[in-house]
N, C-alpha and C positions, 0 to 999 in steps of 0.2 A: 811338376805341373803345380803350376799358379792359379791361386781361384779368387776373385778378387770379392770378397762379399760385401765391402762398404759399399763400391760401386754399384754392386746388385740392389743395396737396402737405398740407398739413395735412388738410384732408377725407381723402385717401387717405393717409395714416399712421393715422388714427383707425380707418379701414375695416381696414387692416393689421390693427393691433392688436386690433382684437377678431375679426378672421377668428382669429387665431393663438391668442389666447386661447381663442375656442371651440374648434379643434381641438385643443389641448394637453390640455383639461377633457375632452373627447371619449375621447382617445386613455386619458388615463389612468383615467377611467369603466371602459373597454372592457379595459382591463388589470386592474383590479380585479374587475370580475365574471368576467373569465376566471380568473383567481389564485385566488380565493376560492370556494369551491364550497358550494350550501346542502347541508347535512348533515343528513336527518330523522333520528329517533332509529331508526325503523325499517330507514334504511340501514346504517346505523351497527350495528346488530344482525347485521344481514345479514353485514357484512362480517366483524367480527370472529370471526361463525361460521363462514367461510371460510380466514380470513388470521390470526387470533391464535395466537402461537406454541405458548402452554400447553393452549390447546383441542387443538390439532395433535399436542401429545406426548402426550395424554391417550387421544384415540384411535388413537393407532399402539397403545398400550399395551393397547389392549381389543382392537384386532386381533389383537395378538398372543395374549392369553387367548383369543380365538377361537379361533384357528387352533390352539388345544392342544384341543381337544374334539374328539377323535375315538376311536373303539374299540380300535384296536391302542396309543393311547397310556396307557389303563388296563390293559392287559394281558388284553384279552379276547379276542384273537385270538391264531394259533400266528405261532410264528416259525419263520423258514424260514432255513438258512443252508449256504453251499458251505466244503466243508474242504478243501484238496488240499496237497499238498508232497512235496519227494524230501530223502532222503537220501544220504549219500555217506562212506564212510569207507575207506579205505586204511591197513592197519596187518599187522604181524608178527605170526602167529599160532602157536602151539603147543597141540596137541589133546594128553590122555594118555587111555589109553583104559582099561577094566577088566580087560583081555586083559597089561595091562604095558605095550603097543604107544604109539608118540606120531609125532606127524603136525607137521610143522611147515611152514609156508609165510611168506616172505616179501613183502610187498606185496601182501595179498588185497585185494582192493576188494571191498567191501558196498554196496549200490544199494538201496534201499527206497522207494518208489513208492505214493500211498494217493489217493483221492478219494473223497468221501462227501457226501451232501445227506443234511442233519440236522432233524427236526422237534419241535419240542418244544408243545406246550399245556397248560394248567394246568387240571383238570377242575374242580376244586373248591378252595377257601382259604376257605369260611368267606363267600361272597358281598364278599372286600374288593375284588374288582378290580371289579364290580359301584359298591360306593361308590365308588371311584376314580373313575369313569367318571360317578358323580351328580356329584362332587368340583367336576372338570372343569368341567361347566356351571355347575353353581353360581358357580365362581371367574368364570366369562366373562358371569354375569349380573352379578356383583359390579364386573369389569370396566368394563360399559355404565354399572354405575351411578358409579364411579369418576369417568368421564366426564360426566356429568350432572352429577357436584358440580364438578369444576374450571367445569366452561359456567355453573353456576348462579352461581360463584364471579367469573369473567368477567362476567357480566351485571352484576351486582352493583355492580362496579368500574366497570364502563363506564358502565352511567344514570348514575350519583354523578358521573363524570367530566362527561359530556354536562348533566347539570342545574347543575352547577356552573357549564361556559362559559358556558349560557344566561343565568343570575344574573348574571355578573357582566359578560355584553353590555349585559343589563341596567342595572346597573348603571354600565359606562361611557357609557348613550345617557344618563341623568341626568347627570351629570358632564358633558357636552358642552351638556346644556340649562344647567346651572348656570354653566360658560364661556359663553355664547351671551349670559345676562340681564348676568352681572360684568361683561361688555364694555359693553352696553350702557347700566348703570350708572354704569360710569367715563367711556366719552364724554359722559353726560348733567351728571356733576359737572367735568370740565373745561369743558365752556361756560355751567355756571352761575359756577365760576368768572371766565369770560372778560366776563363780564356783572356779575358784582361781585354775585351774589345766593348764593354758596358762597364759602368760602375754599379755603385747599390741603389744609386737613387731611381732609376729604373724599374729596380727591381722593389723598390719598395711602390712607385707609383701602380706598379702593376697586380702589387697585391691587394692594393686601395680600390683601384678597377673591377677588383676578382669580388673582394668584399662587397662591393657595390653593388655587381650585377646576382650574386647571391641572395644578398639582402631583399631586392625587386621580386626575386623566386619564393622566398618566404610571404613573404608580403601577398603575392597573387594567388602562391596554396590556400592560404586561409581566406582571403575574397572567397578562391570557388568552392570552398567547403561549405560557406554561408551563402553560396547563392545556391549550389545544392539543394540546400535546407530551403532553404524561401521556395525552391521549385516542388521540392517533395511537397510543401506543405499546398501547393494546388492539385496535386495529385492525389491527395487524402493517404496517404501511407505515412509509415515512417520516416519520420526528417531525417536518421543518420544512415540511410541507405545508400551507394556511393553509386556512380555511374558516370558514364561519357555520352555527348552529344555526336552528332554531326553537324559538317559547317555549315550554312545557311545552303538552301538549294536557291537553283537559280531565281532570276526577279522576274515576276509574273508579266505578260502582256498588258500593259495599262492602256485602255483607250484614253480618248481626248477627253480634254477637261469637261466641254456641255456635254460628251456620254455619260460621263461619270455623274456629273450634277443632276441627270436624269433619271437613273439608276439609283441615286441616293433619294430623290422627292418618292419614290414608288417601295424602295425597300429597305431602306432606314429605319431604324428600330422605335428610335425615339421620337420620329413622325408619325408612324404606326401609333403609338402610346396617346400622342395630342388627338390623332383623327378618333381614337375611341374615345376620349374627352368629350371630346364632340357630339359623338352618339349620343354619350349617356345626359349630358347636357341636355339634347332634343328630346328623350325620353324623356328627362325626369319632366319636362315640359308638359309633355302627354300628360304623363301623371296627377300633376295640378289642375290641371284643365278637367281630367276626368273627377278628382274633387270635388266640383261644381255641380255633379250632377247628383238623381237620387239613388238610393239603394235600394234593390227590390230583393228579399230572403224570403224561403221556405221554408218549413219546418213542419215535420211530423213525429208521434211518437206512437208505439204500441205497448201499453206498459196495465202493470196489476197491483190494485192495491187494494189494502184489506187491513181497516179497524176493529179491535174486540175492545171492550168491555163492561166491567164490572158494574159499572154504577151507568144513570142517566136512561134517556128513551132510549138511544139507539143500541143496543148492544153488541151489533155486528155491523157494519159498512163494508161492504165489496166491490172492486168495479175492476174490470178487463175490458179495453178495447182499444181504437184507433181514436188518434187526435193527429189532426193538423191545421195549419196558420200560415197565413201568409203576410208578410211584414213590409211596408213602405217607409221609407226615411228621408226627408229632405231637410236639410240646415236651411233655415232661413236667414240667420245672422251669425256670422264666429269672430265679431269685431274686425273682419278686413285678413282674416290670415289666410284662405283662399287667394283672394285677388295678390297679396303679396309676395305669396308663393308663385303663382303665375310671371307676375313682374321678375322676382330674382331667377326665375327659371329662363327667361329672353337674356337676360343679362348674363346669366352662365355661356348660357349658346355666346353671345360676343365676345367672352372671354376667351374659349375654346377657340374660337377664332383668330381672334389676334396673337392667341398664343401660339397658334399655329403658323401664321406670317412668321414670325419673333424667330421661333425655332428653323424655318424657312429659311430665311435670313442668314443664320447661323450658320449654317451648316451648308451654305451657299459662299459664304466666307470661310469658312473652317477649311469645305473642299476644295477654295482656290488655293490656300497657305500650304496646305498638304499636299496636292499635286505640284504646286512650285517646288517646295523644301525636296519632293521625291526626284526630280528634274533637276534640282541642284544638286543633290547629292551623286545622282549618278555622273554629273559632271565632275565634279571632287572625287570621287573616286576614281576614276579616269587618268587624273591630274596625278592622285597620287600612285599609280600606282605606274604612269609614268616617270615618275620620280624615285620608284624603289627602282626601278630597273638601272637607273642612273648611278642611285645609290649603292647597290651591288658594282658596278662596274667600277665604281670608283675605288670601293672596298679592296675588291680585287687587285687594283692596278697596285694600291699602296701596301698593302697583304705581302705582294710579290718585289717590293723594294724593301720593304721592312724585312723580309728572310733574308736579301743578298748585303742587307746591313747598309742601303742607301736611304730610307726614311727614317724618321726619330721615334719615340715611343710614345710623344704626345700626338703626331701625325696619325700612327695607327690607330689610337684611341679616339681622336674625334673622327675618324672613314668611319670605325667601328657602330659610335656614338650615330655617326647619320646614318647606317645602315640598318639600325636599330629603331633609330624614331622614324624612319621612309615604311620599316614595314609594318610597326603599331601605327602608325597614319593610315596604311593603306586596310589595316584592319578593324580601324574604326572609322571611318570613311565607309566600307561594305556595311557595315551592321547598325551605321546611319543612314544609309539607305535603304536597307531593310525593313526599319522601325518606320520610316517616310509611308513605305510602301502601305506595312500593317494597317497605317493611318488612312490612306487613302482606301483601304478594302474594310475597314470598317466603320465609314462614312457609307461608303455603298454598299452596305450588309452583306458584302460578298464575304466576310471573315466567319459570320457566322452559317452560311448558307454552305461554302464550302468544307464546312468543321464536321468533322464524322458525326453521323447522326442527324445532320443540317439543324435544322431548328426545333427537333426536340429537345 
């Protein structure tokens, strides 16, 4: 009976090696799946809307402006004040009367106490207080608009950063494919050298090509890390968190240029802001005109006063009661300040109108350019996709010929580089089209409108 222990030991070792290898690969894969979250563009927008620091600050400032909107802050409500006090004095006093008599007292104490409730209210001041209240409401609306502008800026940076990562991921994938092809080419070159059908020059060329492809992978990997940190800043979270992103979604339905312009004129945040500036200028004109009119105010108080003296004719003086009054103020001359304020307010209205037309013209230009760029990039994308198909067919043909020994090492490399360039050109064209699409959505206000939370 023959027992082959060495054979059994070898089999056992192989089984253990395979087991450990499989377990290690499984653990690494599991760790990568846990460490790298899949972040969609919608999730990134939602996260930024809740956590971005610039947006948080803008909302807090908008809240302050909203809190300032109340009638009392505009002077439309009366003011009520409570006053009170005690006065004490200790003096050496001398009194001389008309009869010639005198009276002196050292250390004469005098104590005075008072307490009152006072109410003041402006009945009329040319509508200035009402205009002030309108100004506060307008400032609150502008605060909300400023918050929208900040959110829009955050979204532009976020979407651009997200697409940049997606583009780098695609380029990284293509570079890994290139490395795989170059490794296979190097192995074939070495085998051919062993069989004497090739020389060392082909092997060296293959190694140089492989090293160049691996260098590209290393560079893209670092660019990916930097781009992810940049996006994490927009998301308001730990900059070192790792994740992957989705490929860009399908292109949105874009209306005609005239429809886009019409939409931009009504929804563009920048134009809305100029409109609010114009309303503010008109309100300032009414305020300046109101300052030309008189001011009528009421006041009333209910108070208690008591003075107690150790010297003098009146030893105790006490009063308790109500007093009221009405005041009328009309400035006859102020050096022409009010007149100039009215003139400047009218000029400010004209400035706001001019600025509105200027911004409108700029948006008209930007929209025309963005729309043309979008259409042009779509056409370029179609051409690059066609070119990629051709490059793929050419590479497959050269590869088959190379495997049969009918094509040179140089021809294979040129075909490989041609395919890599074609794929990268398609990737870049697709993302340029997506960036052009984002520019159109930005100008029309749809980028903000369609984001999670909308204009909030």
